[in-house]
N, C-alpha and C positions, 0 to 999 in steps of 0.2 A: 210099679210101672204106671198104673193109672194115676197115681198121685203126681208123678212127674209130668204126665200129659196135661192134667188139670193145672199144674203149676205154670206151664207155658201159656195156656189159654187165659188164666187169671192175670198173668203178667202183661199180656197184650191189652186186655180190657182196661186194666188200671192205668196204663200209659195213655189211654184215650180218655178215660173218665176223669183223671186228675191232671192238672197242668204240671205240677211239680211235686216230687216226693223227696224230702230232705231227710237224710239218715246220718246220725252221729253216734260213734261208739262201737262200730263193728270190730275194731281192733281189740276191744275188751272181752270179746266172746271166747270162752273156753271151747276149743274144737273137739275135745274128748270128754267122755263121761256123760252120765245122765244129767238132766237139767229140768228144772221147772222155770219156764219163762213166765214172769208174773207181770201182767199188763193192766193198765186202766181200761175202762170200757165206755167211751163216749158215744159209740155207734153200735149197731147191732150186727152188721155183716162185714164191714170193711176191715176191722182190726185183724181177724185171722188171715184175710187175703193179703193185706199189706205186709204182715209179719212173715207169712209164708214166702212172699216174694223177696223180703229183705234178707232173711237168714240163709247162710250157705249150706243148710242141712234140712232134711225133712222134719216137719213138726207133727205132733199129735195134738188133738183138740178135744176138750170136754164140751159137750153140746147138750142142750135141753133133752132130757130123757124121753119126753112125750113124742118127740119126732121119730123115735125108733120103733114106735108101735105099728107103723105101716111097713110091711115087709120090703117093698120095692125101695122106699126111701131109706130104710135101715141098711139095705144092701149098698146103696150109693154112698151113704155116710161112712160105712166101714171101709169102702174102697179108698176114701180120701182121708184115712187115719183119724176118724172121729169116733169118740167113745161117749156113752150116755152118762149123764149125771142128773139125778132127780132132785126137785126142790120141794119145800114144804107145801106149796100150793098144789103140787101134783098129787097129794094125798099120802097118808101114812103107808098104805099098801105098796105104793110105788117107791117110797123112800127106802123101804127095806131092800130094794134091788141095788142100792148104793153099796152094799157089802160086796156084791159081785163086781161092781164097777171099781171099787177101791182095790180089790184083789187084782183086777186086770191092770190097773194103773201101776201097781207095785211090780207086776211081771214085766211090764213095758220098761220101767225104770231099771230093773235088773239087767235088761237087754241093752241099756244105754240110750233109751228114747229121750227126746226133748219134748216136753209137754207144755202147752200154752194154757195158762189159767187166768181168770178174771176175779180176783178176790174182792172187788167191790160188790159183786153179787148180782148186779143189775145194770141196765143201760141208762145213762143220762148224759146228754150232751152239754156239759158245762166245763168251764175253765177252772177246774178244781179237782183234786184227788179226794175222793170220798173215803170214809173209814173202811178198813179192810176186815173181812170176815176171816175166821180162823181155819177155813177149810184147807188152805195150803199147808199150814203147820200140821194139821191132822193127817194129811196124806204123807207128809215127810215122816211123821212119827210111825205111821203104819209101815212105811218102807223100811225104816231102821229096825222095827221089831222083827222083820223077816231077815234082814241082812244089815247088821250094823257096820260092816266093812265097805258098804256101797259108796262109790264116789258120786256125790250128788251136789250140784250147785243150784242156788237160787239166783236167777238173772232178772233184776228189775228192768223194765222197759216201759216207756210211756209214749202215747200217740196224741198229738194235738192237731185238730182239723181247723182250718180257717173258717170253714162252714161245711159241716158234714152232710147237710141236706141239699147242697147246691152242686150242680154239674160243673166240672172243670174248676175245682178249687184246689188248694194245696194241703199237703200233709207234712207234719214235722215229727220225726221219730228220734228219740234219744235213748240209748242203751246205757244202763248204769254199770256199777261195779259188781262183779259176781260175789255172792255170799256163800261160803262153804257151809252147807247144811250140817256136816258132821260136827261142827263146833258147838251145836246145840244138844248133842247127845247127853253130856253131863247134866244139863238143865232138865232134859226130858226125864232122865233117870231119877233126879232128885224130886221133881214135882212136875208131872205131865202138864197140868193146867198152866202153871207159871211159865214153863218152857215154851208152850205154844203162844202164850201172850208175848213173851220176849221176842220170839221169832217174828210174829205178826207186827209188833212195834218196830223192829229193825227193818222189815220190808217196807213199811210205810215211810220211814225216814229215808230209805234208799230210793224211793220212788218220787217223793214230793218235789224234788228239785229237777226232775226230768221232764216237767211239763209246765205250762203256764198255770200257776196255782194262786188263784185270787179268792180270798176268804169272804170279802164283803160283796154282796150282790150289787150294791150301788157302784162299786169300783168296777165290777165285771161288766156292768151295763155301759159305763163310760169307755171302758177298754174296747168293747165291740164297736163303738162309734169312732174312736180315734185310731184304732189299729190299721184300718185300710189306708189312712193318710200316711201313717208311718211306713207301711209296705210300699205304697205307690211312689214315695219319694226316692226309694232305693232302686226301683226297677227290678226286672227279672229276666234271666237268660232263657231262651227256648230249650236249649239242650245242654247237658243231658237231662232227660225227664227225671231220672233218679240221681240225685246229687249228694255226695258224701261230705256233708258239712253241717256244723252245728251253729253257724253264724246267724242264720235266720231265726232259729228258736231263741238263741241268746239275746238277740235284739228285741224280740217281743217280750221276753222275760224281764229285760231291763225296762221296757216301757211300762209293764205292770208295776214294777217297783217304784218307778217315778210317780205313777198315779197314786199309789198307796202312801208315798212320802209327801204329797202336797198338803199344805195347810188346809184347814176346813174352808176358809174363805176362798182360796184359789180353786179348790176342788169343786165347790158349789158353782163358782163362776164358769169353770171349764165344763161342768155337767150341763149347764144351761146352754152354753155356746154349741157344744157337740150335739145336743138334742135338737136345737134350732137348725143346725147344719144338716143333720139327718132328715129332718122334716122337709127342708128345702129341696134336698136331693129327690126325695120320694115324690114331692109335688110335681116336679117336671120330669119324673121317670128317668133319672140318670144316676151315675155313681161317681165316687170321688176320682177314680182313675181317669175319667174324661174331663174333670175340672182341673186337676193339677198333675196329671200323669207326665212322665218324663219322655214319652215317645214323641219322636218327630213326625209331623204330618207327612213330610216328603218321604221319609223312610217307610211309613205305613203304606203310602200309595205304591211305592216300589214293590214291597212284598205282596200287596194285594194283586198287582199285575203279574208278578213272577209266579205266584202260587196258583193262580186261577186255573190253568189247564189241569193240574193234578187235583185241585179242589173239585172241579166239575166232574172229573172221573170218579173221585171218591163219593160224591153225592149220588151219582148214577149207580155205582156198584153196591152202595149201602142203602139205597132208597127204601127197599122193602123192610129190612130188619130195623133200621133206624126209625122209619115211620111207624112201625108196629110198636117199638119201645116208647116212642113219643106219645102215641095214643094211649098206651097202657098207663104211662105216667100221668097223663092229663085226666083220664076218665075212669080208670080201674083201680090204680094203686091208691089207697087211702092216704090222706095228708096227715100222717102221724109222725112220731119221733123216729119211726123206722122207714120213712119215705125214701131217704137216700139209699138205705140198705136194699130195700125191695127193688128200687129202680135199677141199682147196679146188678142185682141178681137177675132181673128180667133181661137186662142187656146181655149178661153172660149166657143165659139160656137161649134167647132168641137168636143172637148172632152166632155164637160158637157151637151150640148143640143142635140147632135146627137149620138155620138158613145156609151157613157155609158148607156143612156136609152135603145137603141136598143139591146145592148149586155145583159143588165139586163133582159129585157123581154124574149129574146131567152133562157137565162140560167134558168129563172123562169119556163118556159114551160118544160124544160128538167130536171132540178134539184130541183125545188121548192124554198123554202125560202133561201137556201144557196146562191142564186143569189144576195141577198142583200149585200153580202160581196165583190162582184166583184169591185165595184167602190172604196170603202175605200182601199182595198188591192192594186188596180191598181194605185191609187194616191200616196199611201205611197211608193210603190216600184219604182214609177217613180222618186220621190224625192231621194230615195236611189241611183237609177241609175245615176242621175246627180252628186251626191257626189262621187260615184265610178268613174265616167268618169273624174272628177276633179283630182283624184289620178293618174289615168292612164296618163292623159295629163301632170301632173307634172313630173312623172317618165320619160316619153318620152322626154320632153323638157330638163330635167336635163341630160339625156343620150346624147342627141343631142349636147348640149352645151359643155359637157366634152370630147366629141370625135371629131365630125366633126368641131365644132367651138371653139376649145379650145383656140386658139390665140385670137379670137374675144371676148371670155368670159373674158379673162384677161384684155383686153382693156375696156370692158363694166364695169367690177367691179372697175377699176381705175377711170373711168369717174363718175360712181355712187358715189363712195366715195368722189370725188371732189365736186359733187353736194350737198351731205349731209353736207359738211363743211360749206356751206352757210346758213344752216337752223338751 
């Protein structure tokens, strides 16, 4: 029950925090039987939230074991289907508790649970699938030792963020083809170590085509510079926020392949042009979407006017929690690889678990059942506010580029066109 409640809250926050969530492959999901969902791990907090929202069934999660040492936090984690797993750096004495965790995992699987795992073993926000550890295979082996008739699938799934640490960016999710874990039983029986290696290798092969997988750091750097140009040329619909299509990811995967296929001479030239373009953008504090975006200024003005009443209402209704979250992001939350995760978590806590319940109770005392509409209206109008703010920002940047930086705009557009000629 509590998991379902949190599922709703996280779904609301994610639709505000991210502009678009693209999902491909839901039709490949087995709807029956136990399952290990095996994902990459580019961020610290958003992957479980995104996948919990995406899949049409409850998930269980393995979480850092040290978080369970505080009773209140442990109680909350258990309520949301989270189980402890300890790492080498937690110490040998803690690692011994993994025996109990593995037993709990097996019991959950026997009951038909779907468990989310991150076999990369750590968080790193890169456009690449890192080598997988054998923990998944070990847990599969433990499960089959207790019940070799268990129906158990391995479900590869990968997440790609356009920019995991920035507010209101996009996510692309691709679900792979299920792997029947029972097919590895003969290999396990013949040689446990080789069986686990084979399973881990097959999982890697099943995952690597589900994300933007760039091996060379130099190519990845150029990709980050030219990908916004590629995206902005295509435009993006506002709704639905969660869109079931793989076209966006496929387009960016094709872009990565094009970059990898360039001759050394062309790649070097493109790298110089894209670096110069990025430097120019930063110098005048703008972005590619304002230089070459497909939005019409008249359309933007229209939406800025139409959305303004709801946007102002959203600003007023959410001023306290949004202002608190903003201040936390600016002055309290450390600017680390976990910045986006902690920022999202603070938003979930401040908005959903503190502000809205308090205001709803106060309004209930004064206005009765009408108070139940406060949270839905506040959330919807906050989403409208950010869309309205996008329109104002677009208009401001366009005006700035065409007046103060008109010479720079001409140079930027020329460089942009030159970059596009390579793609």
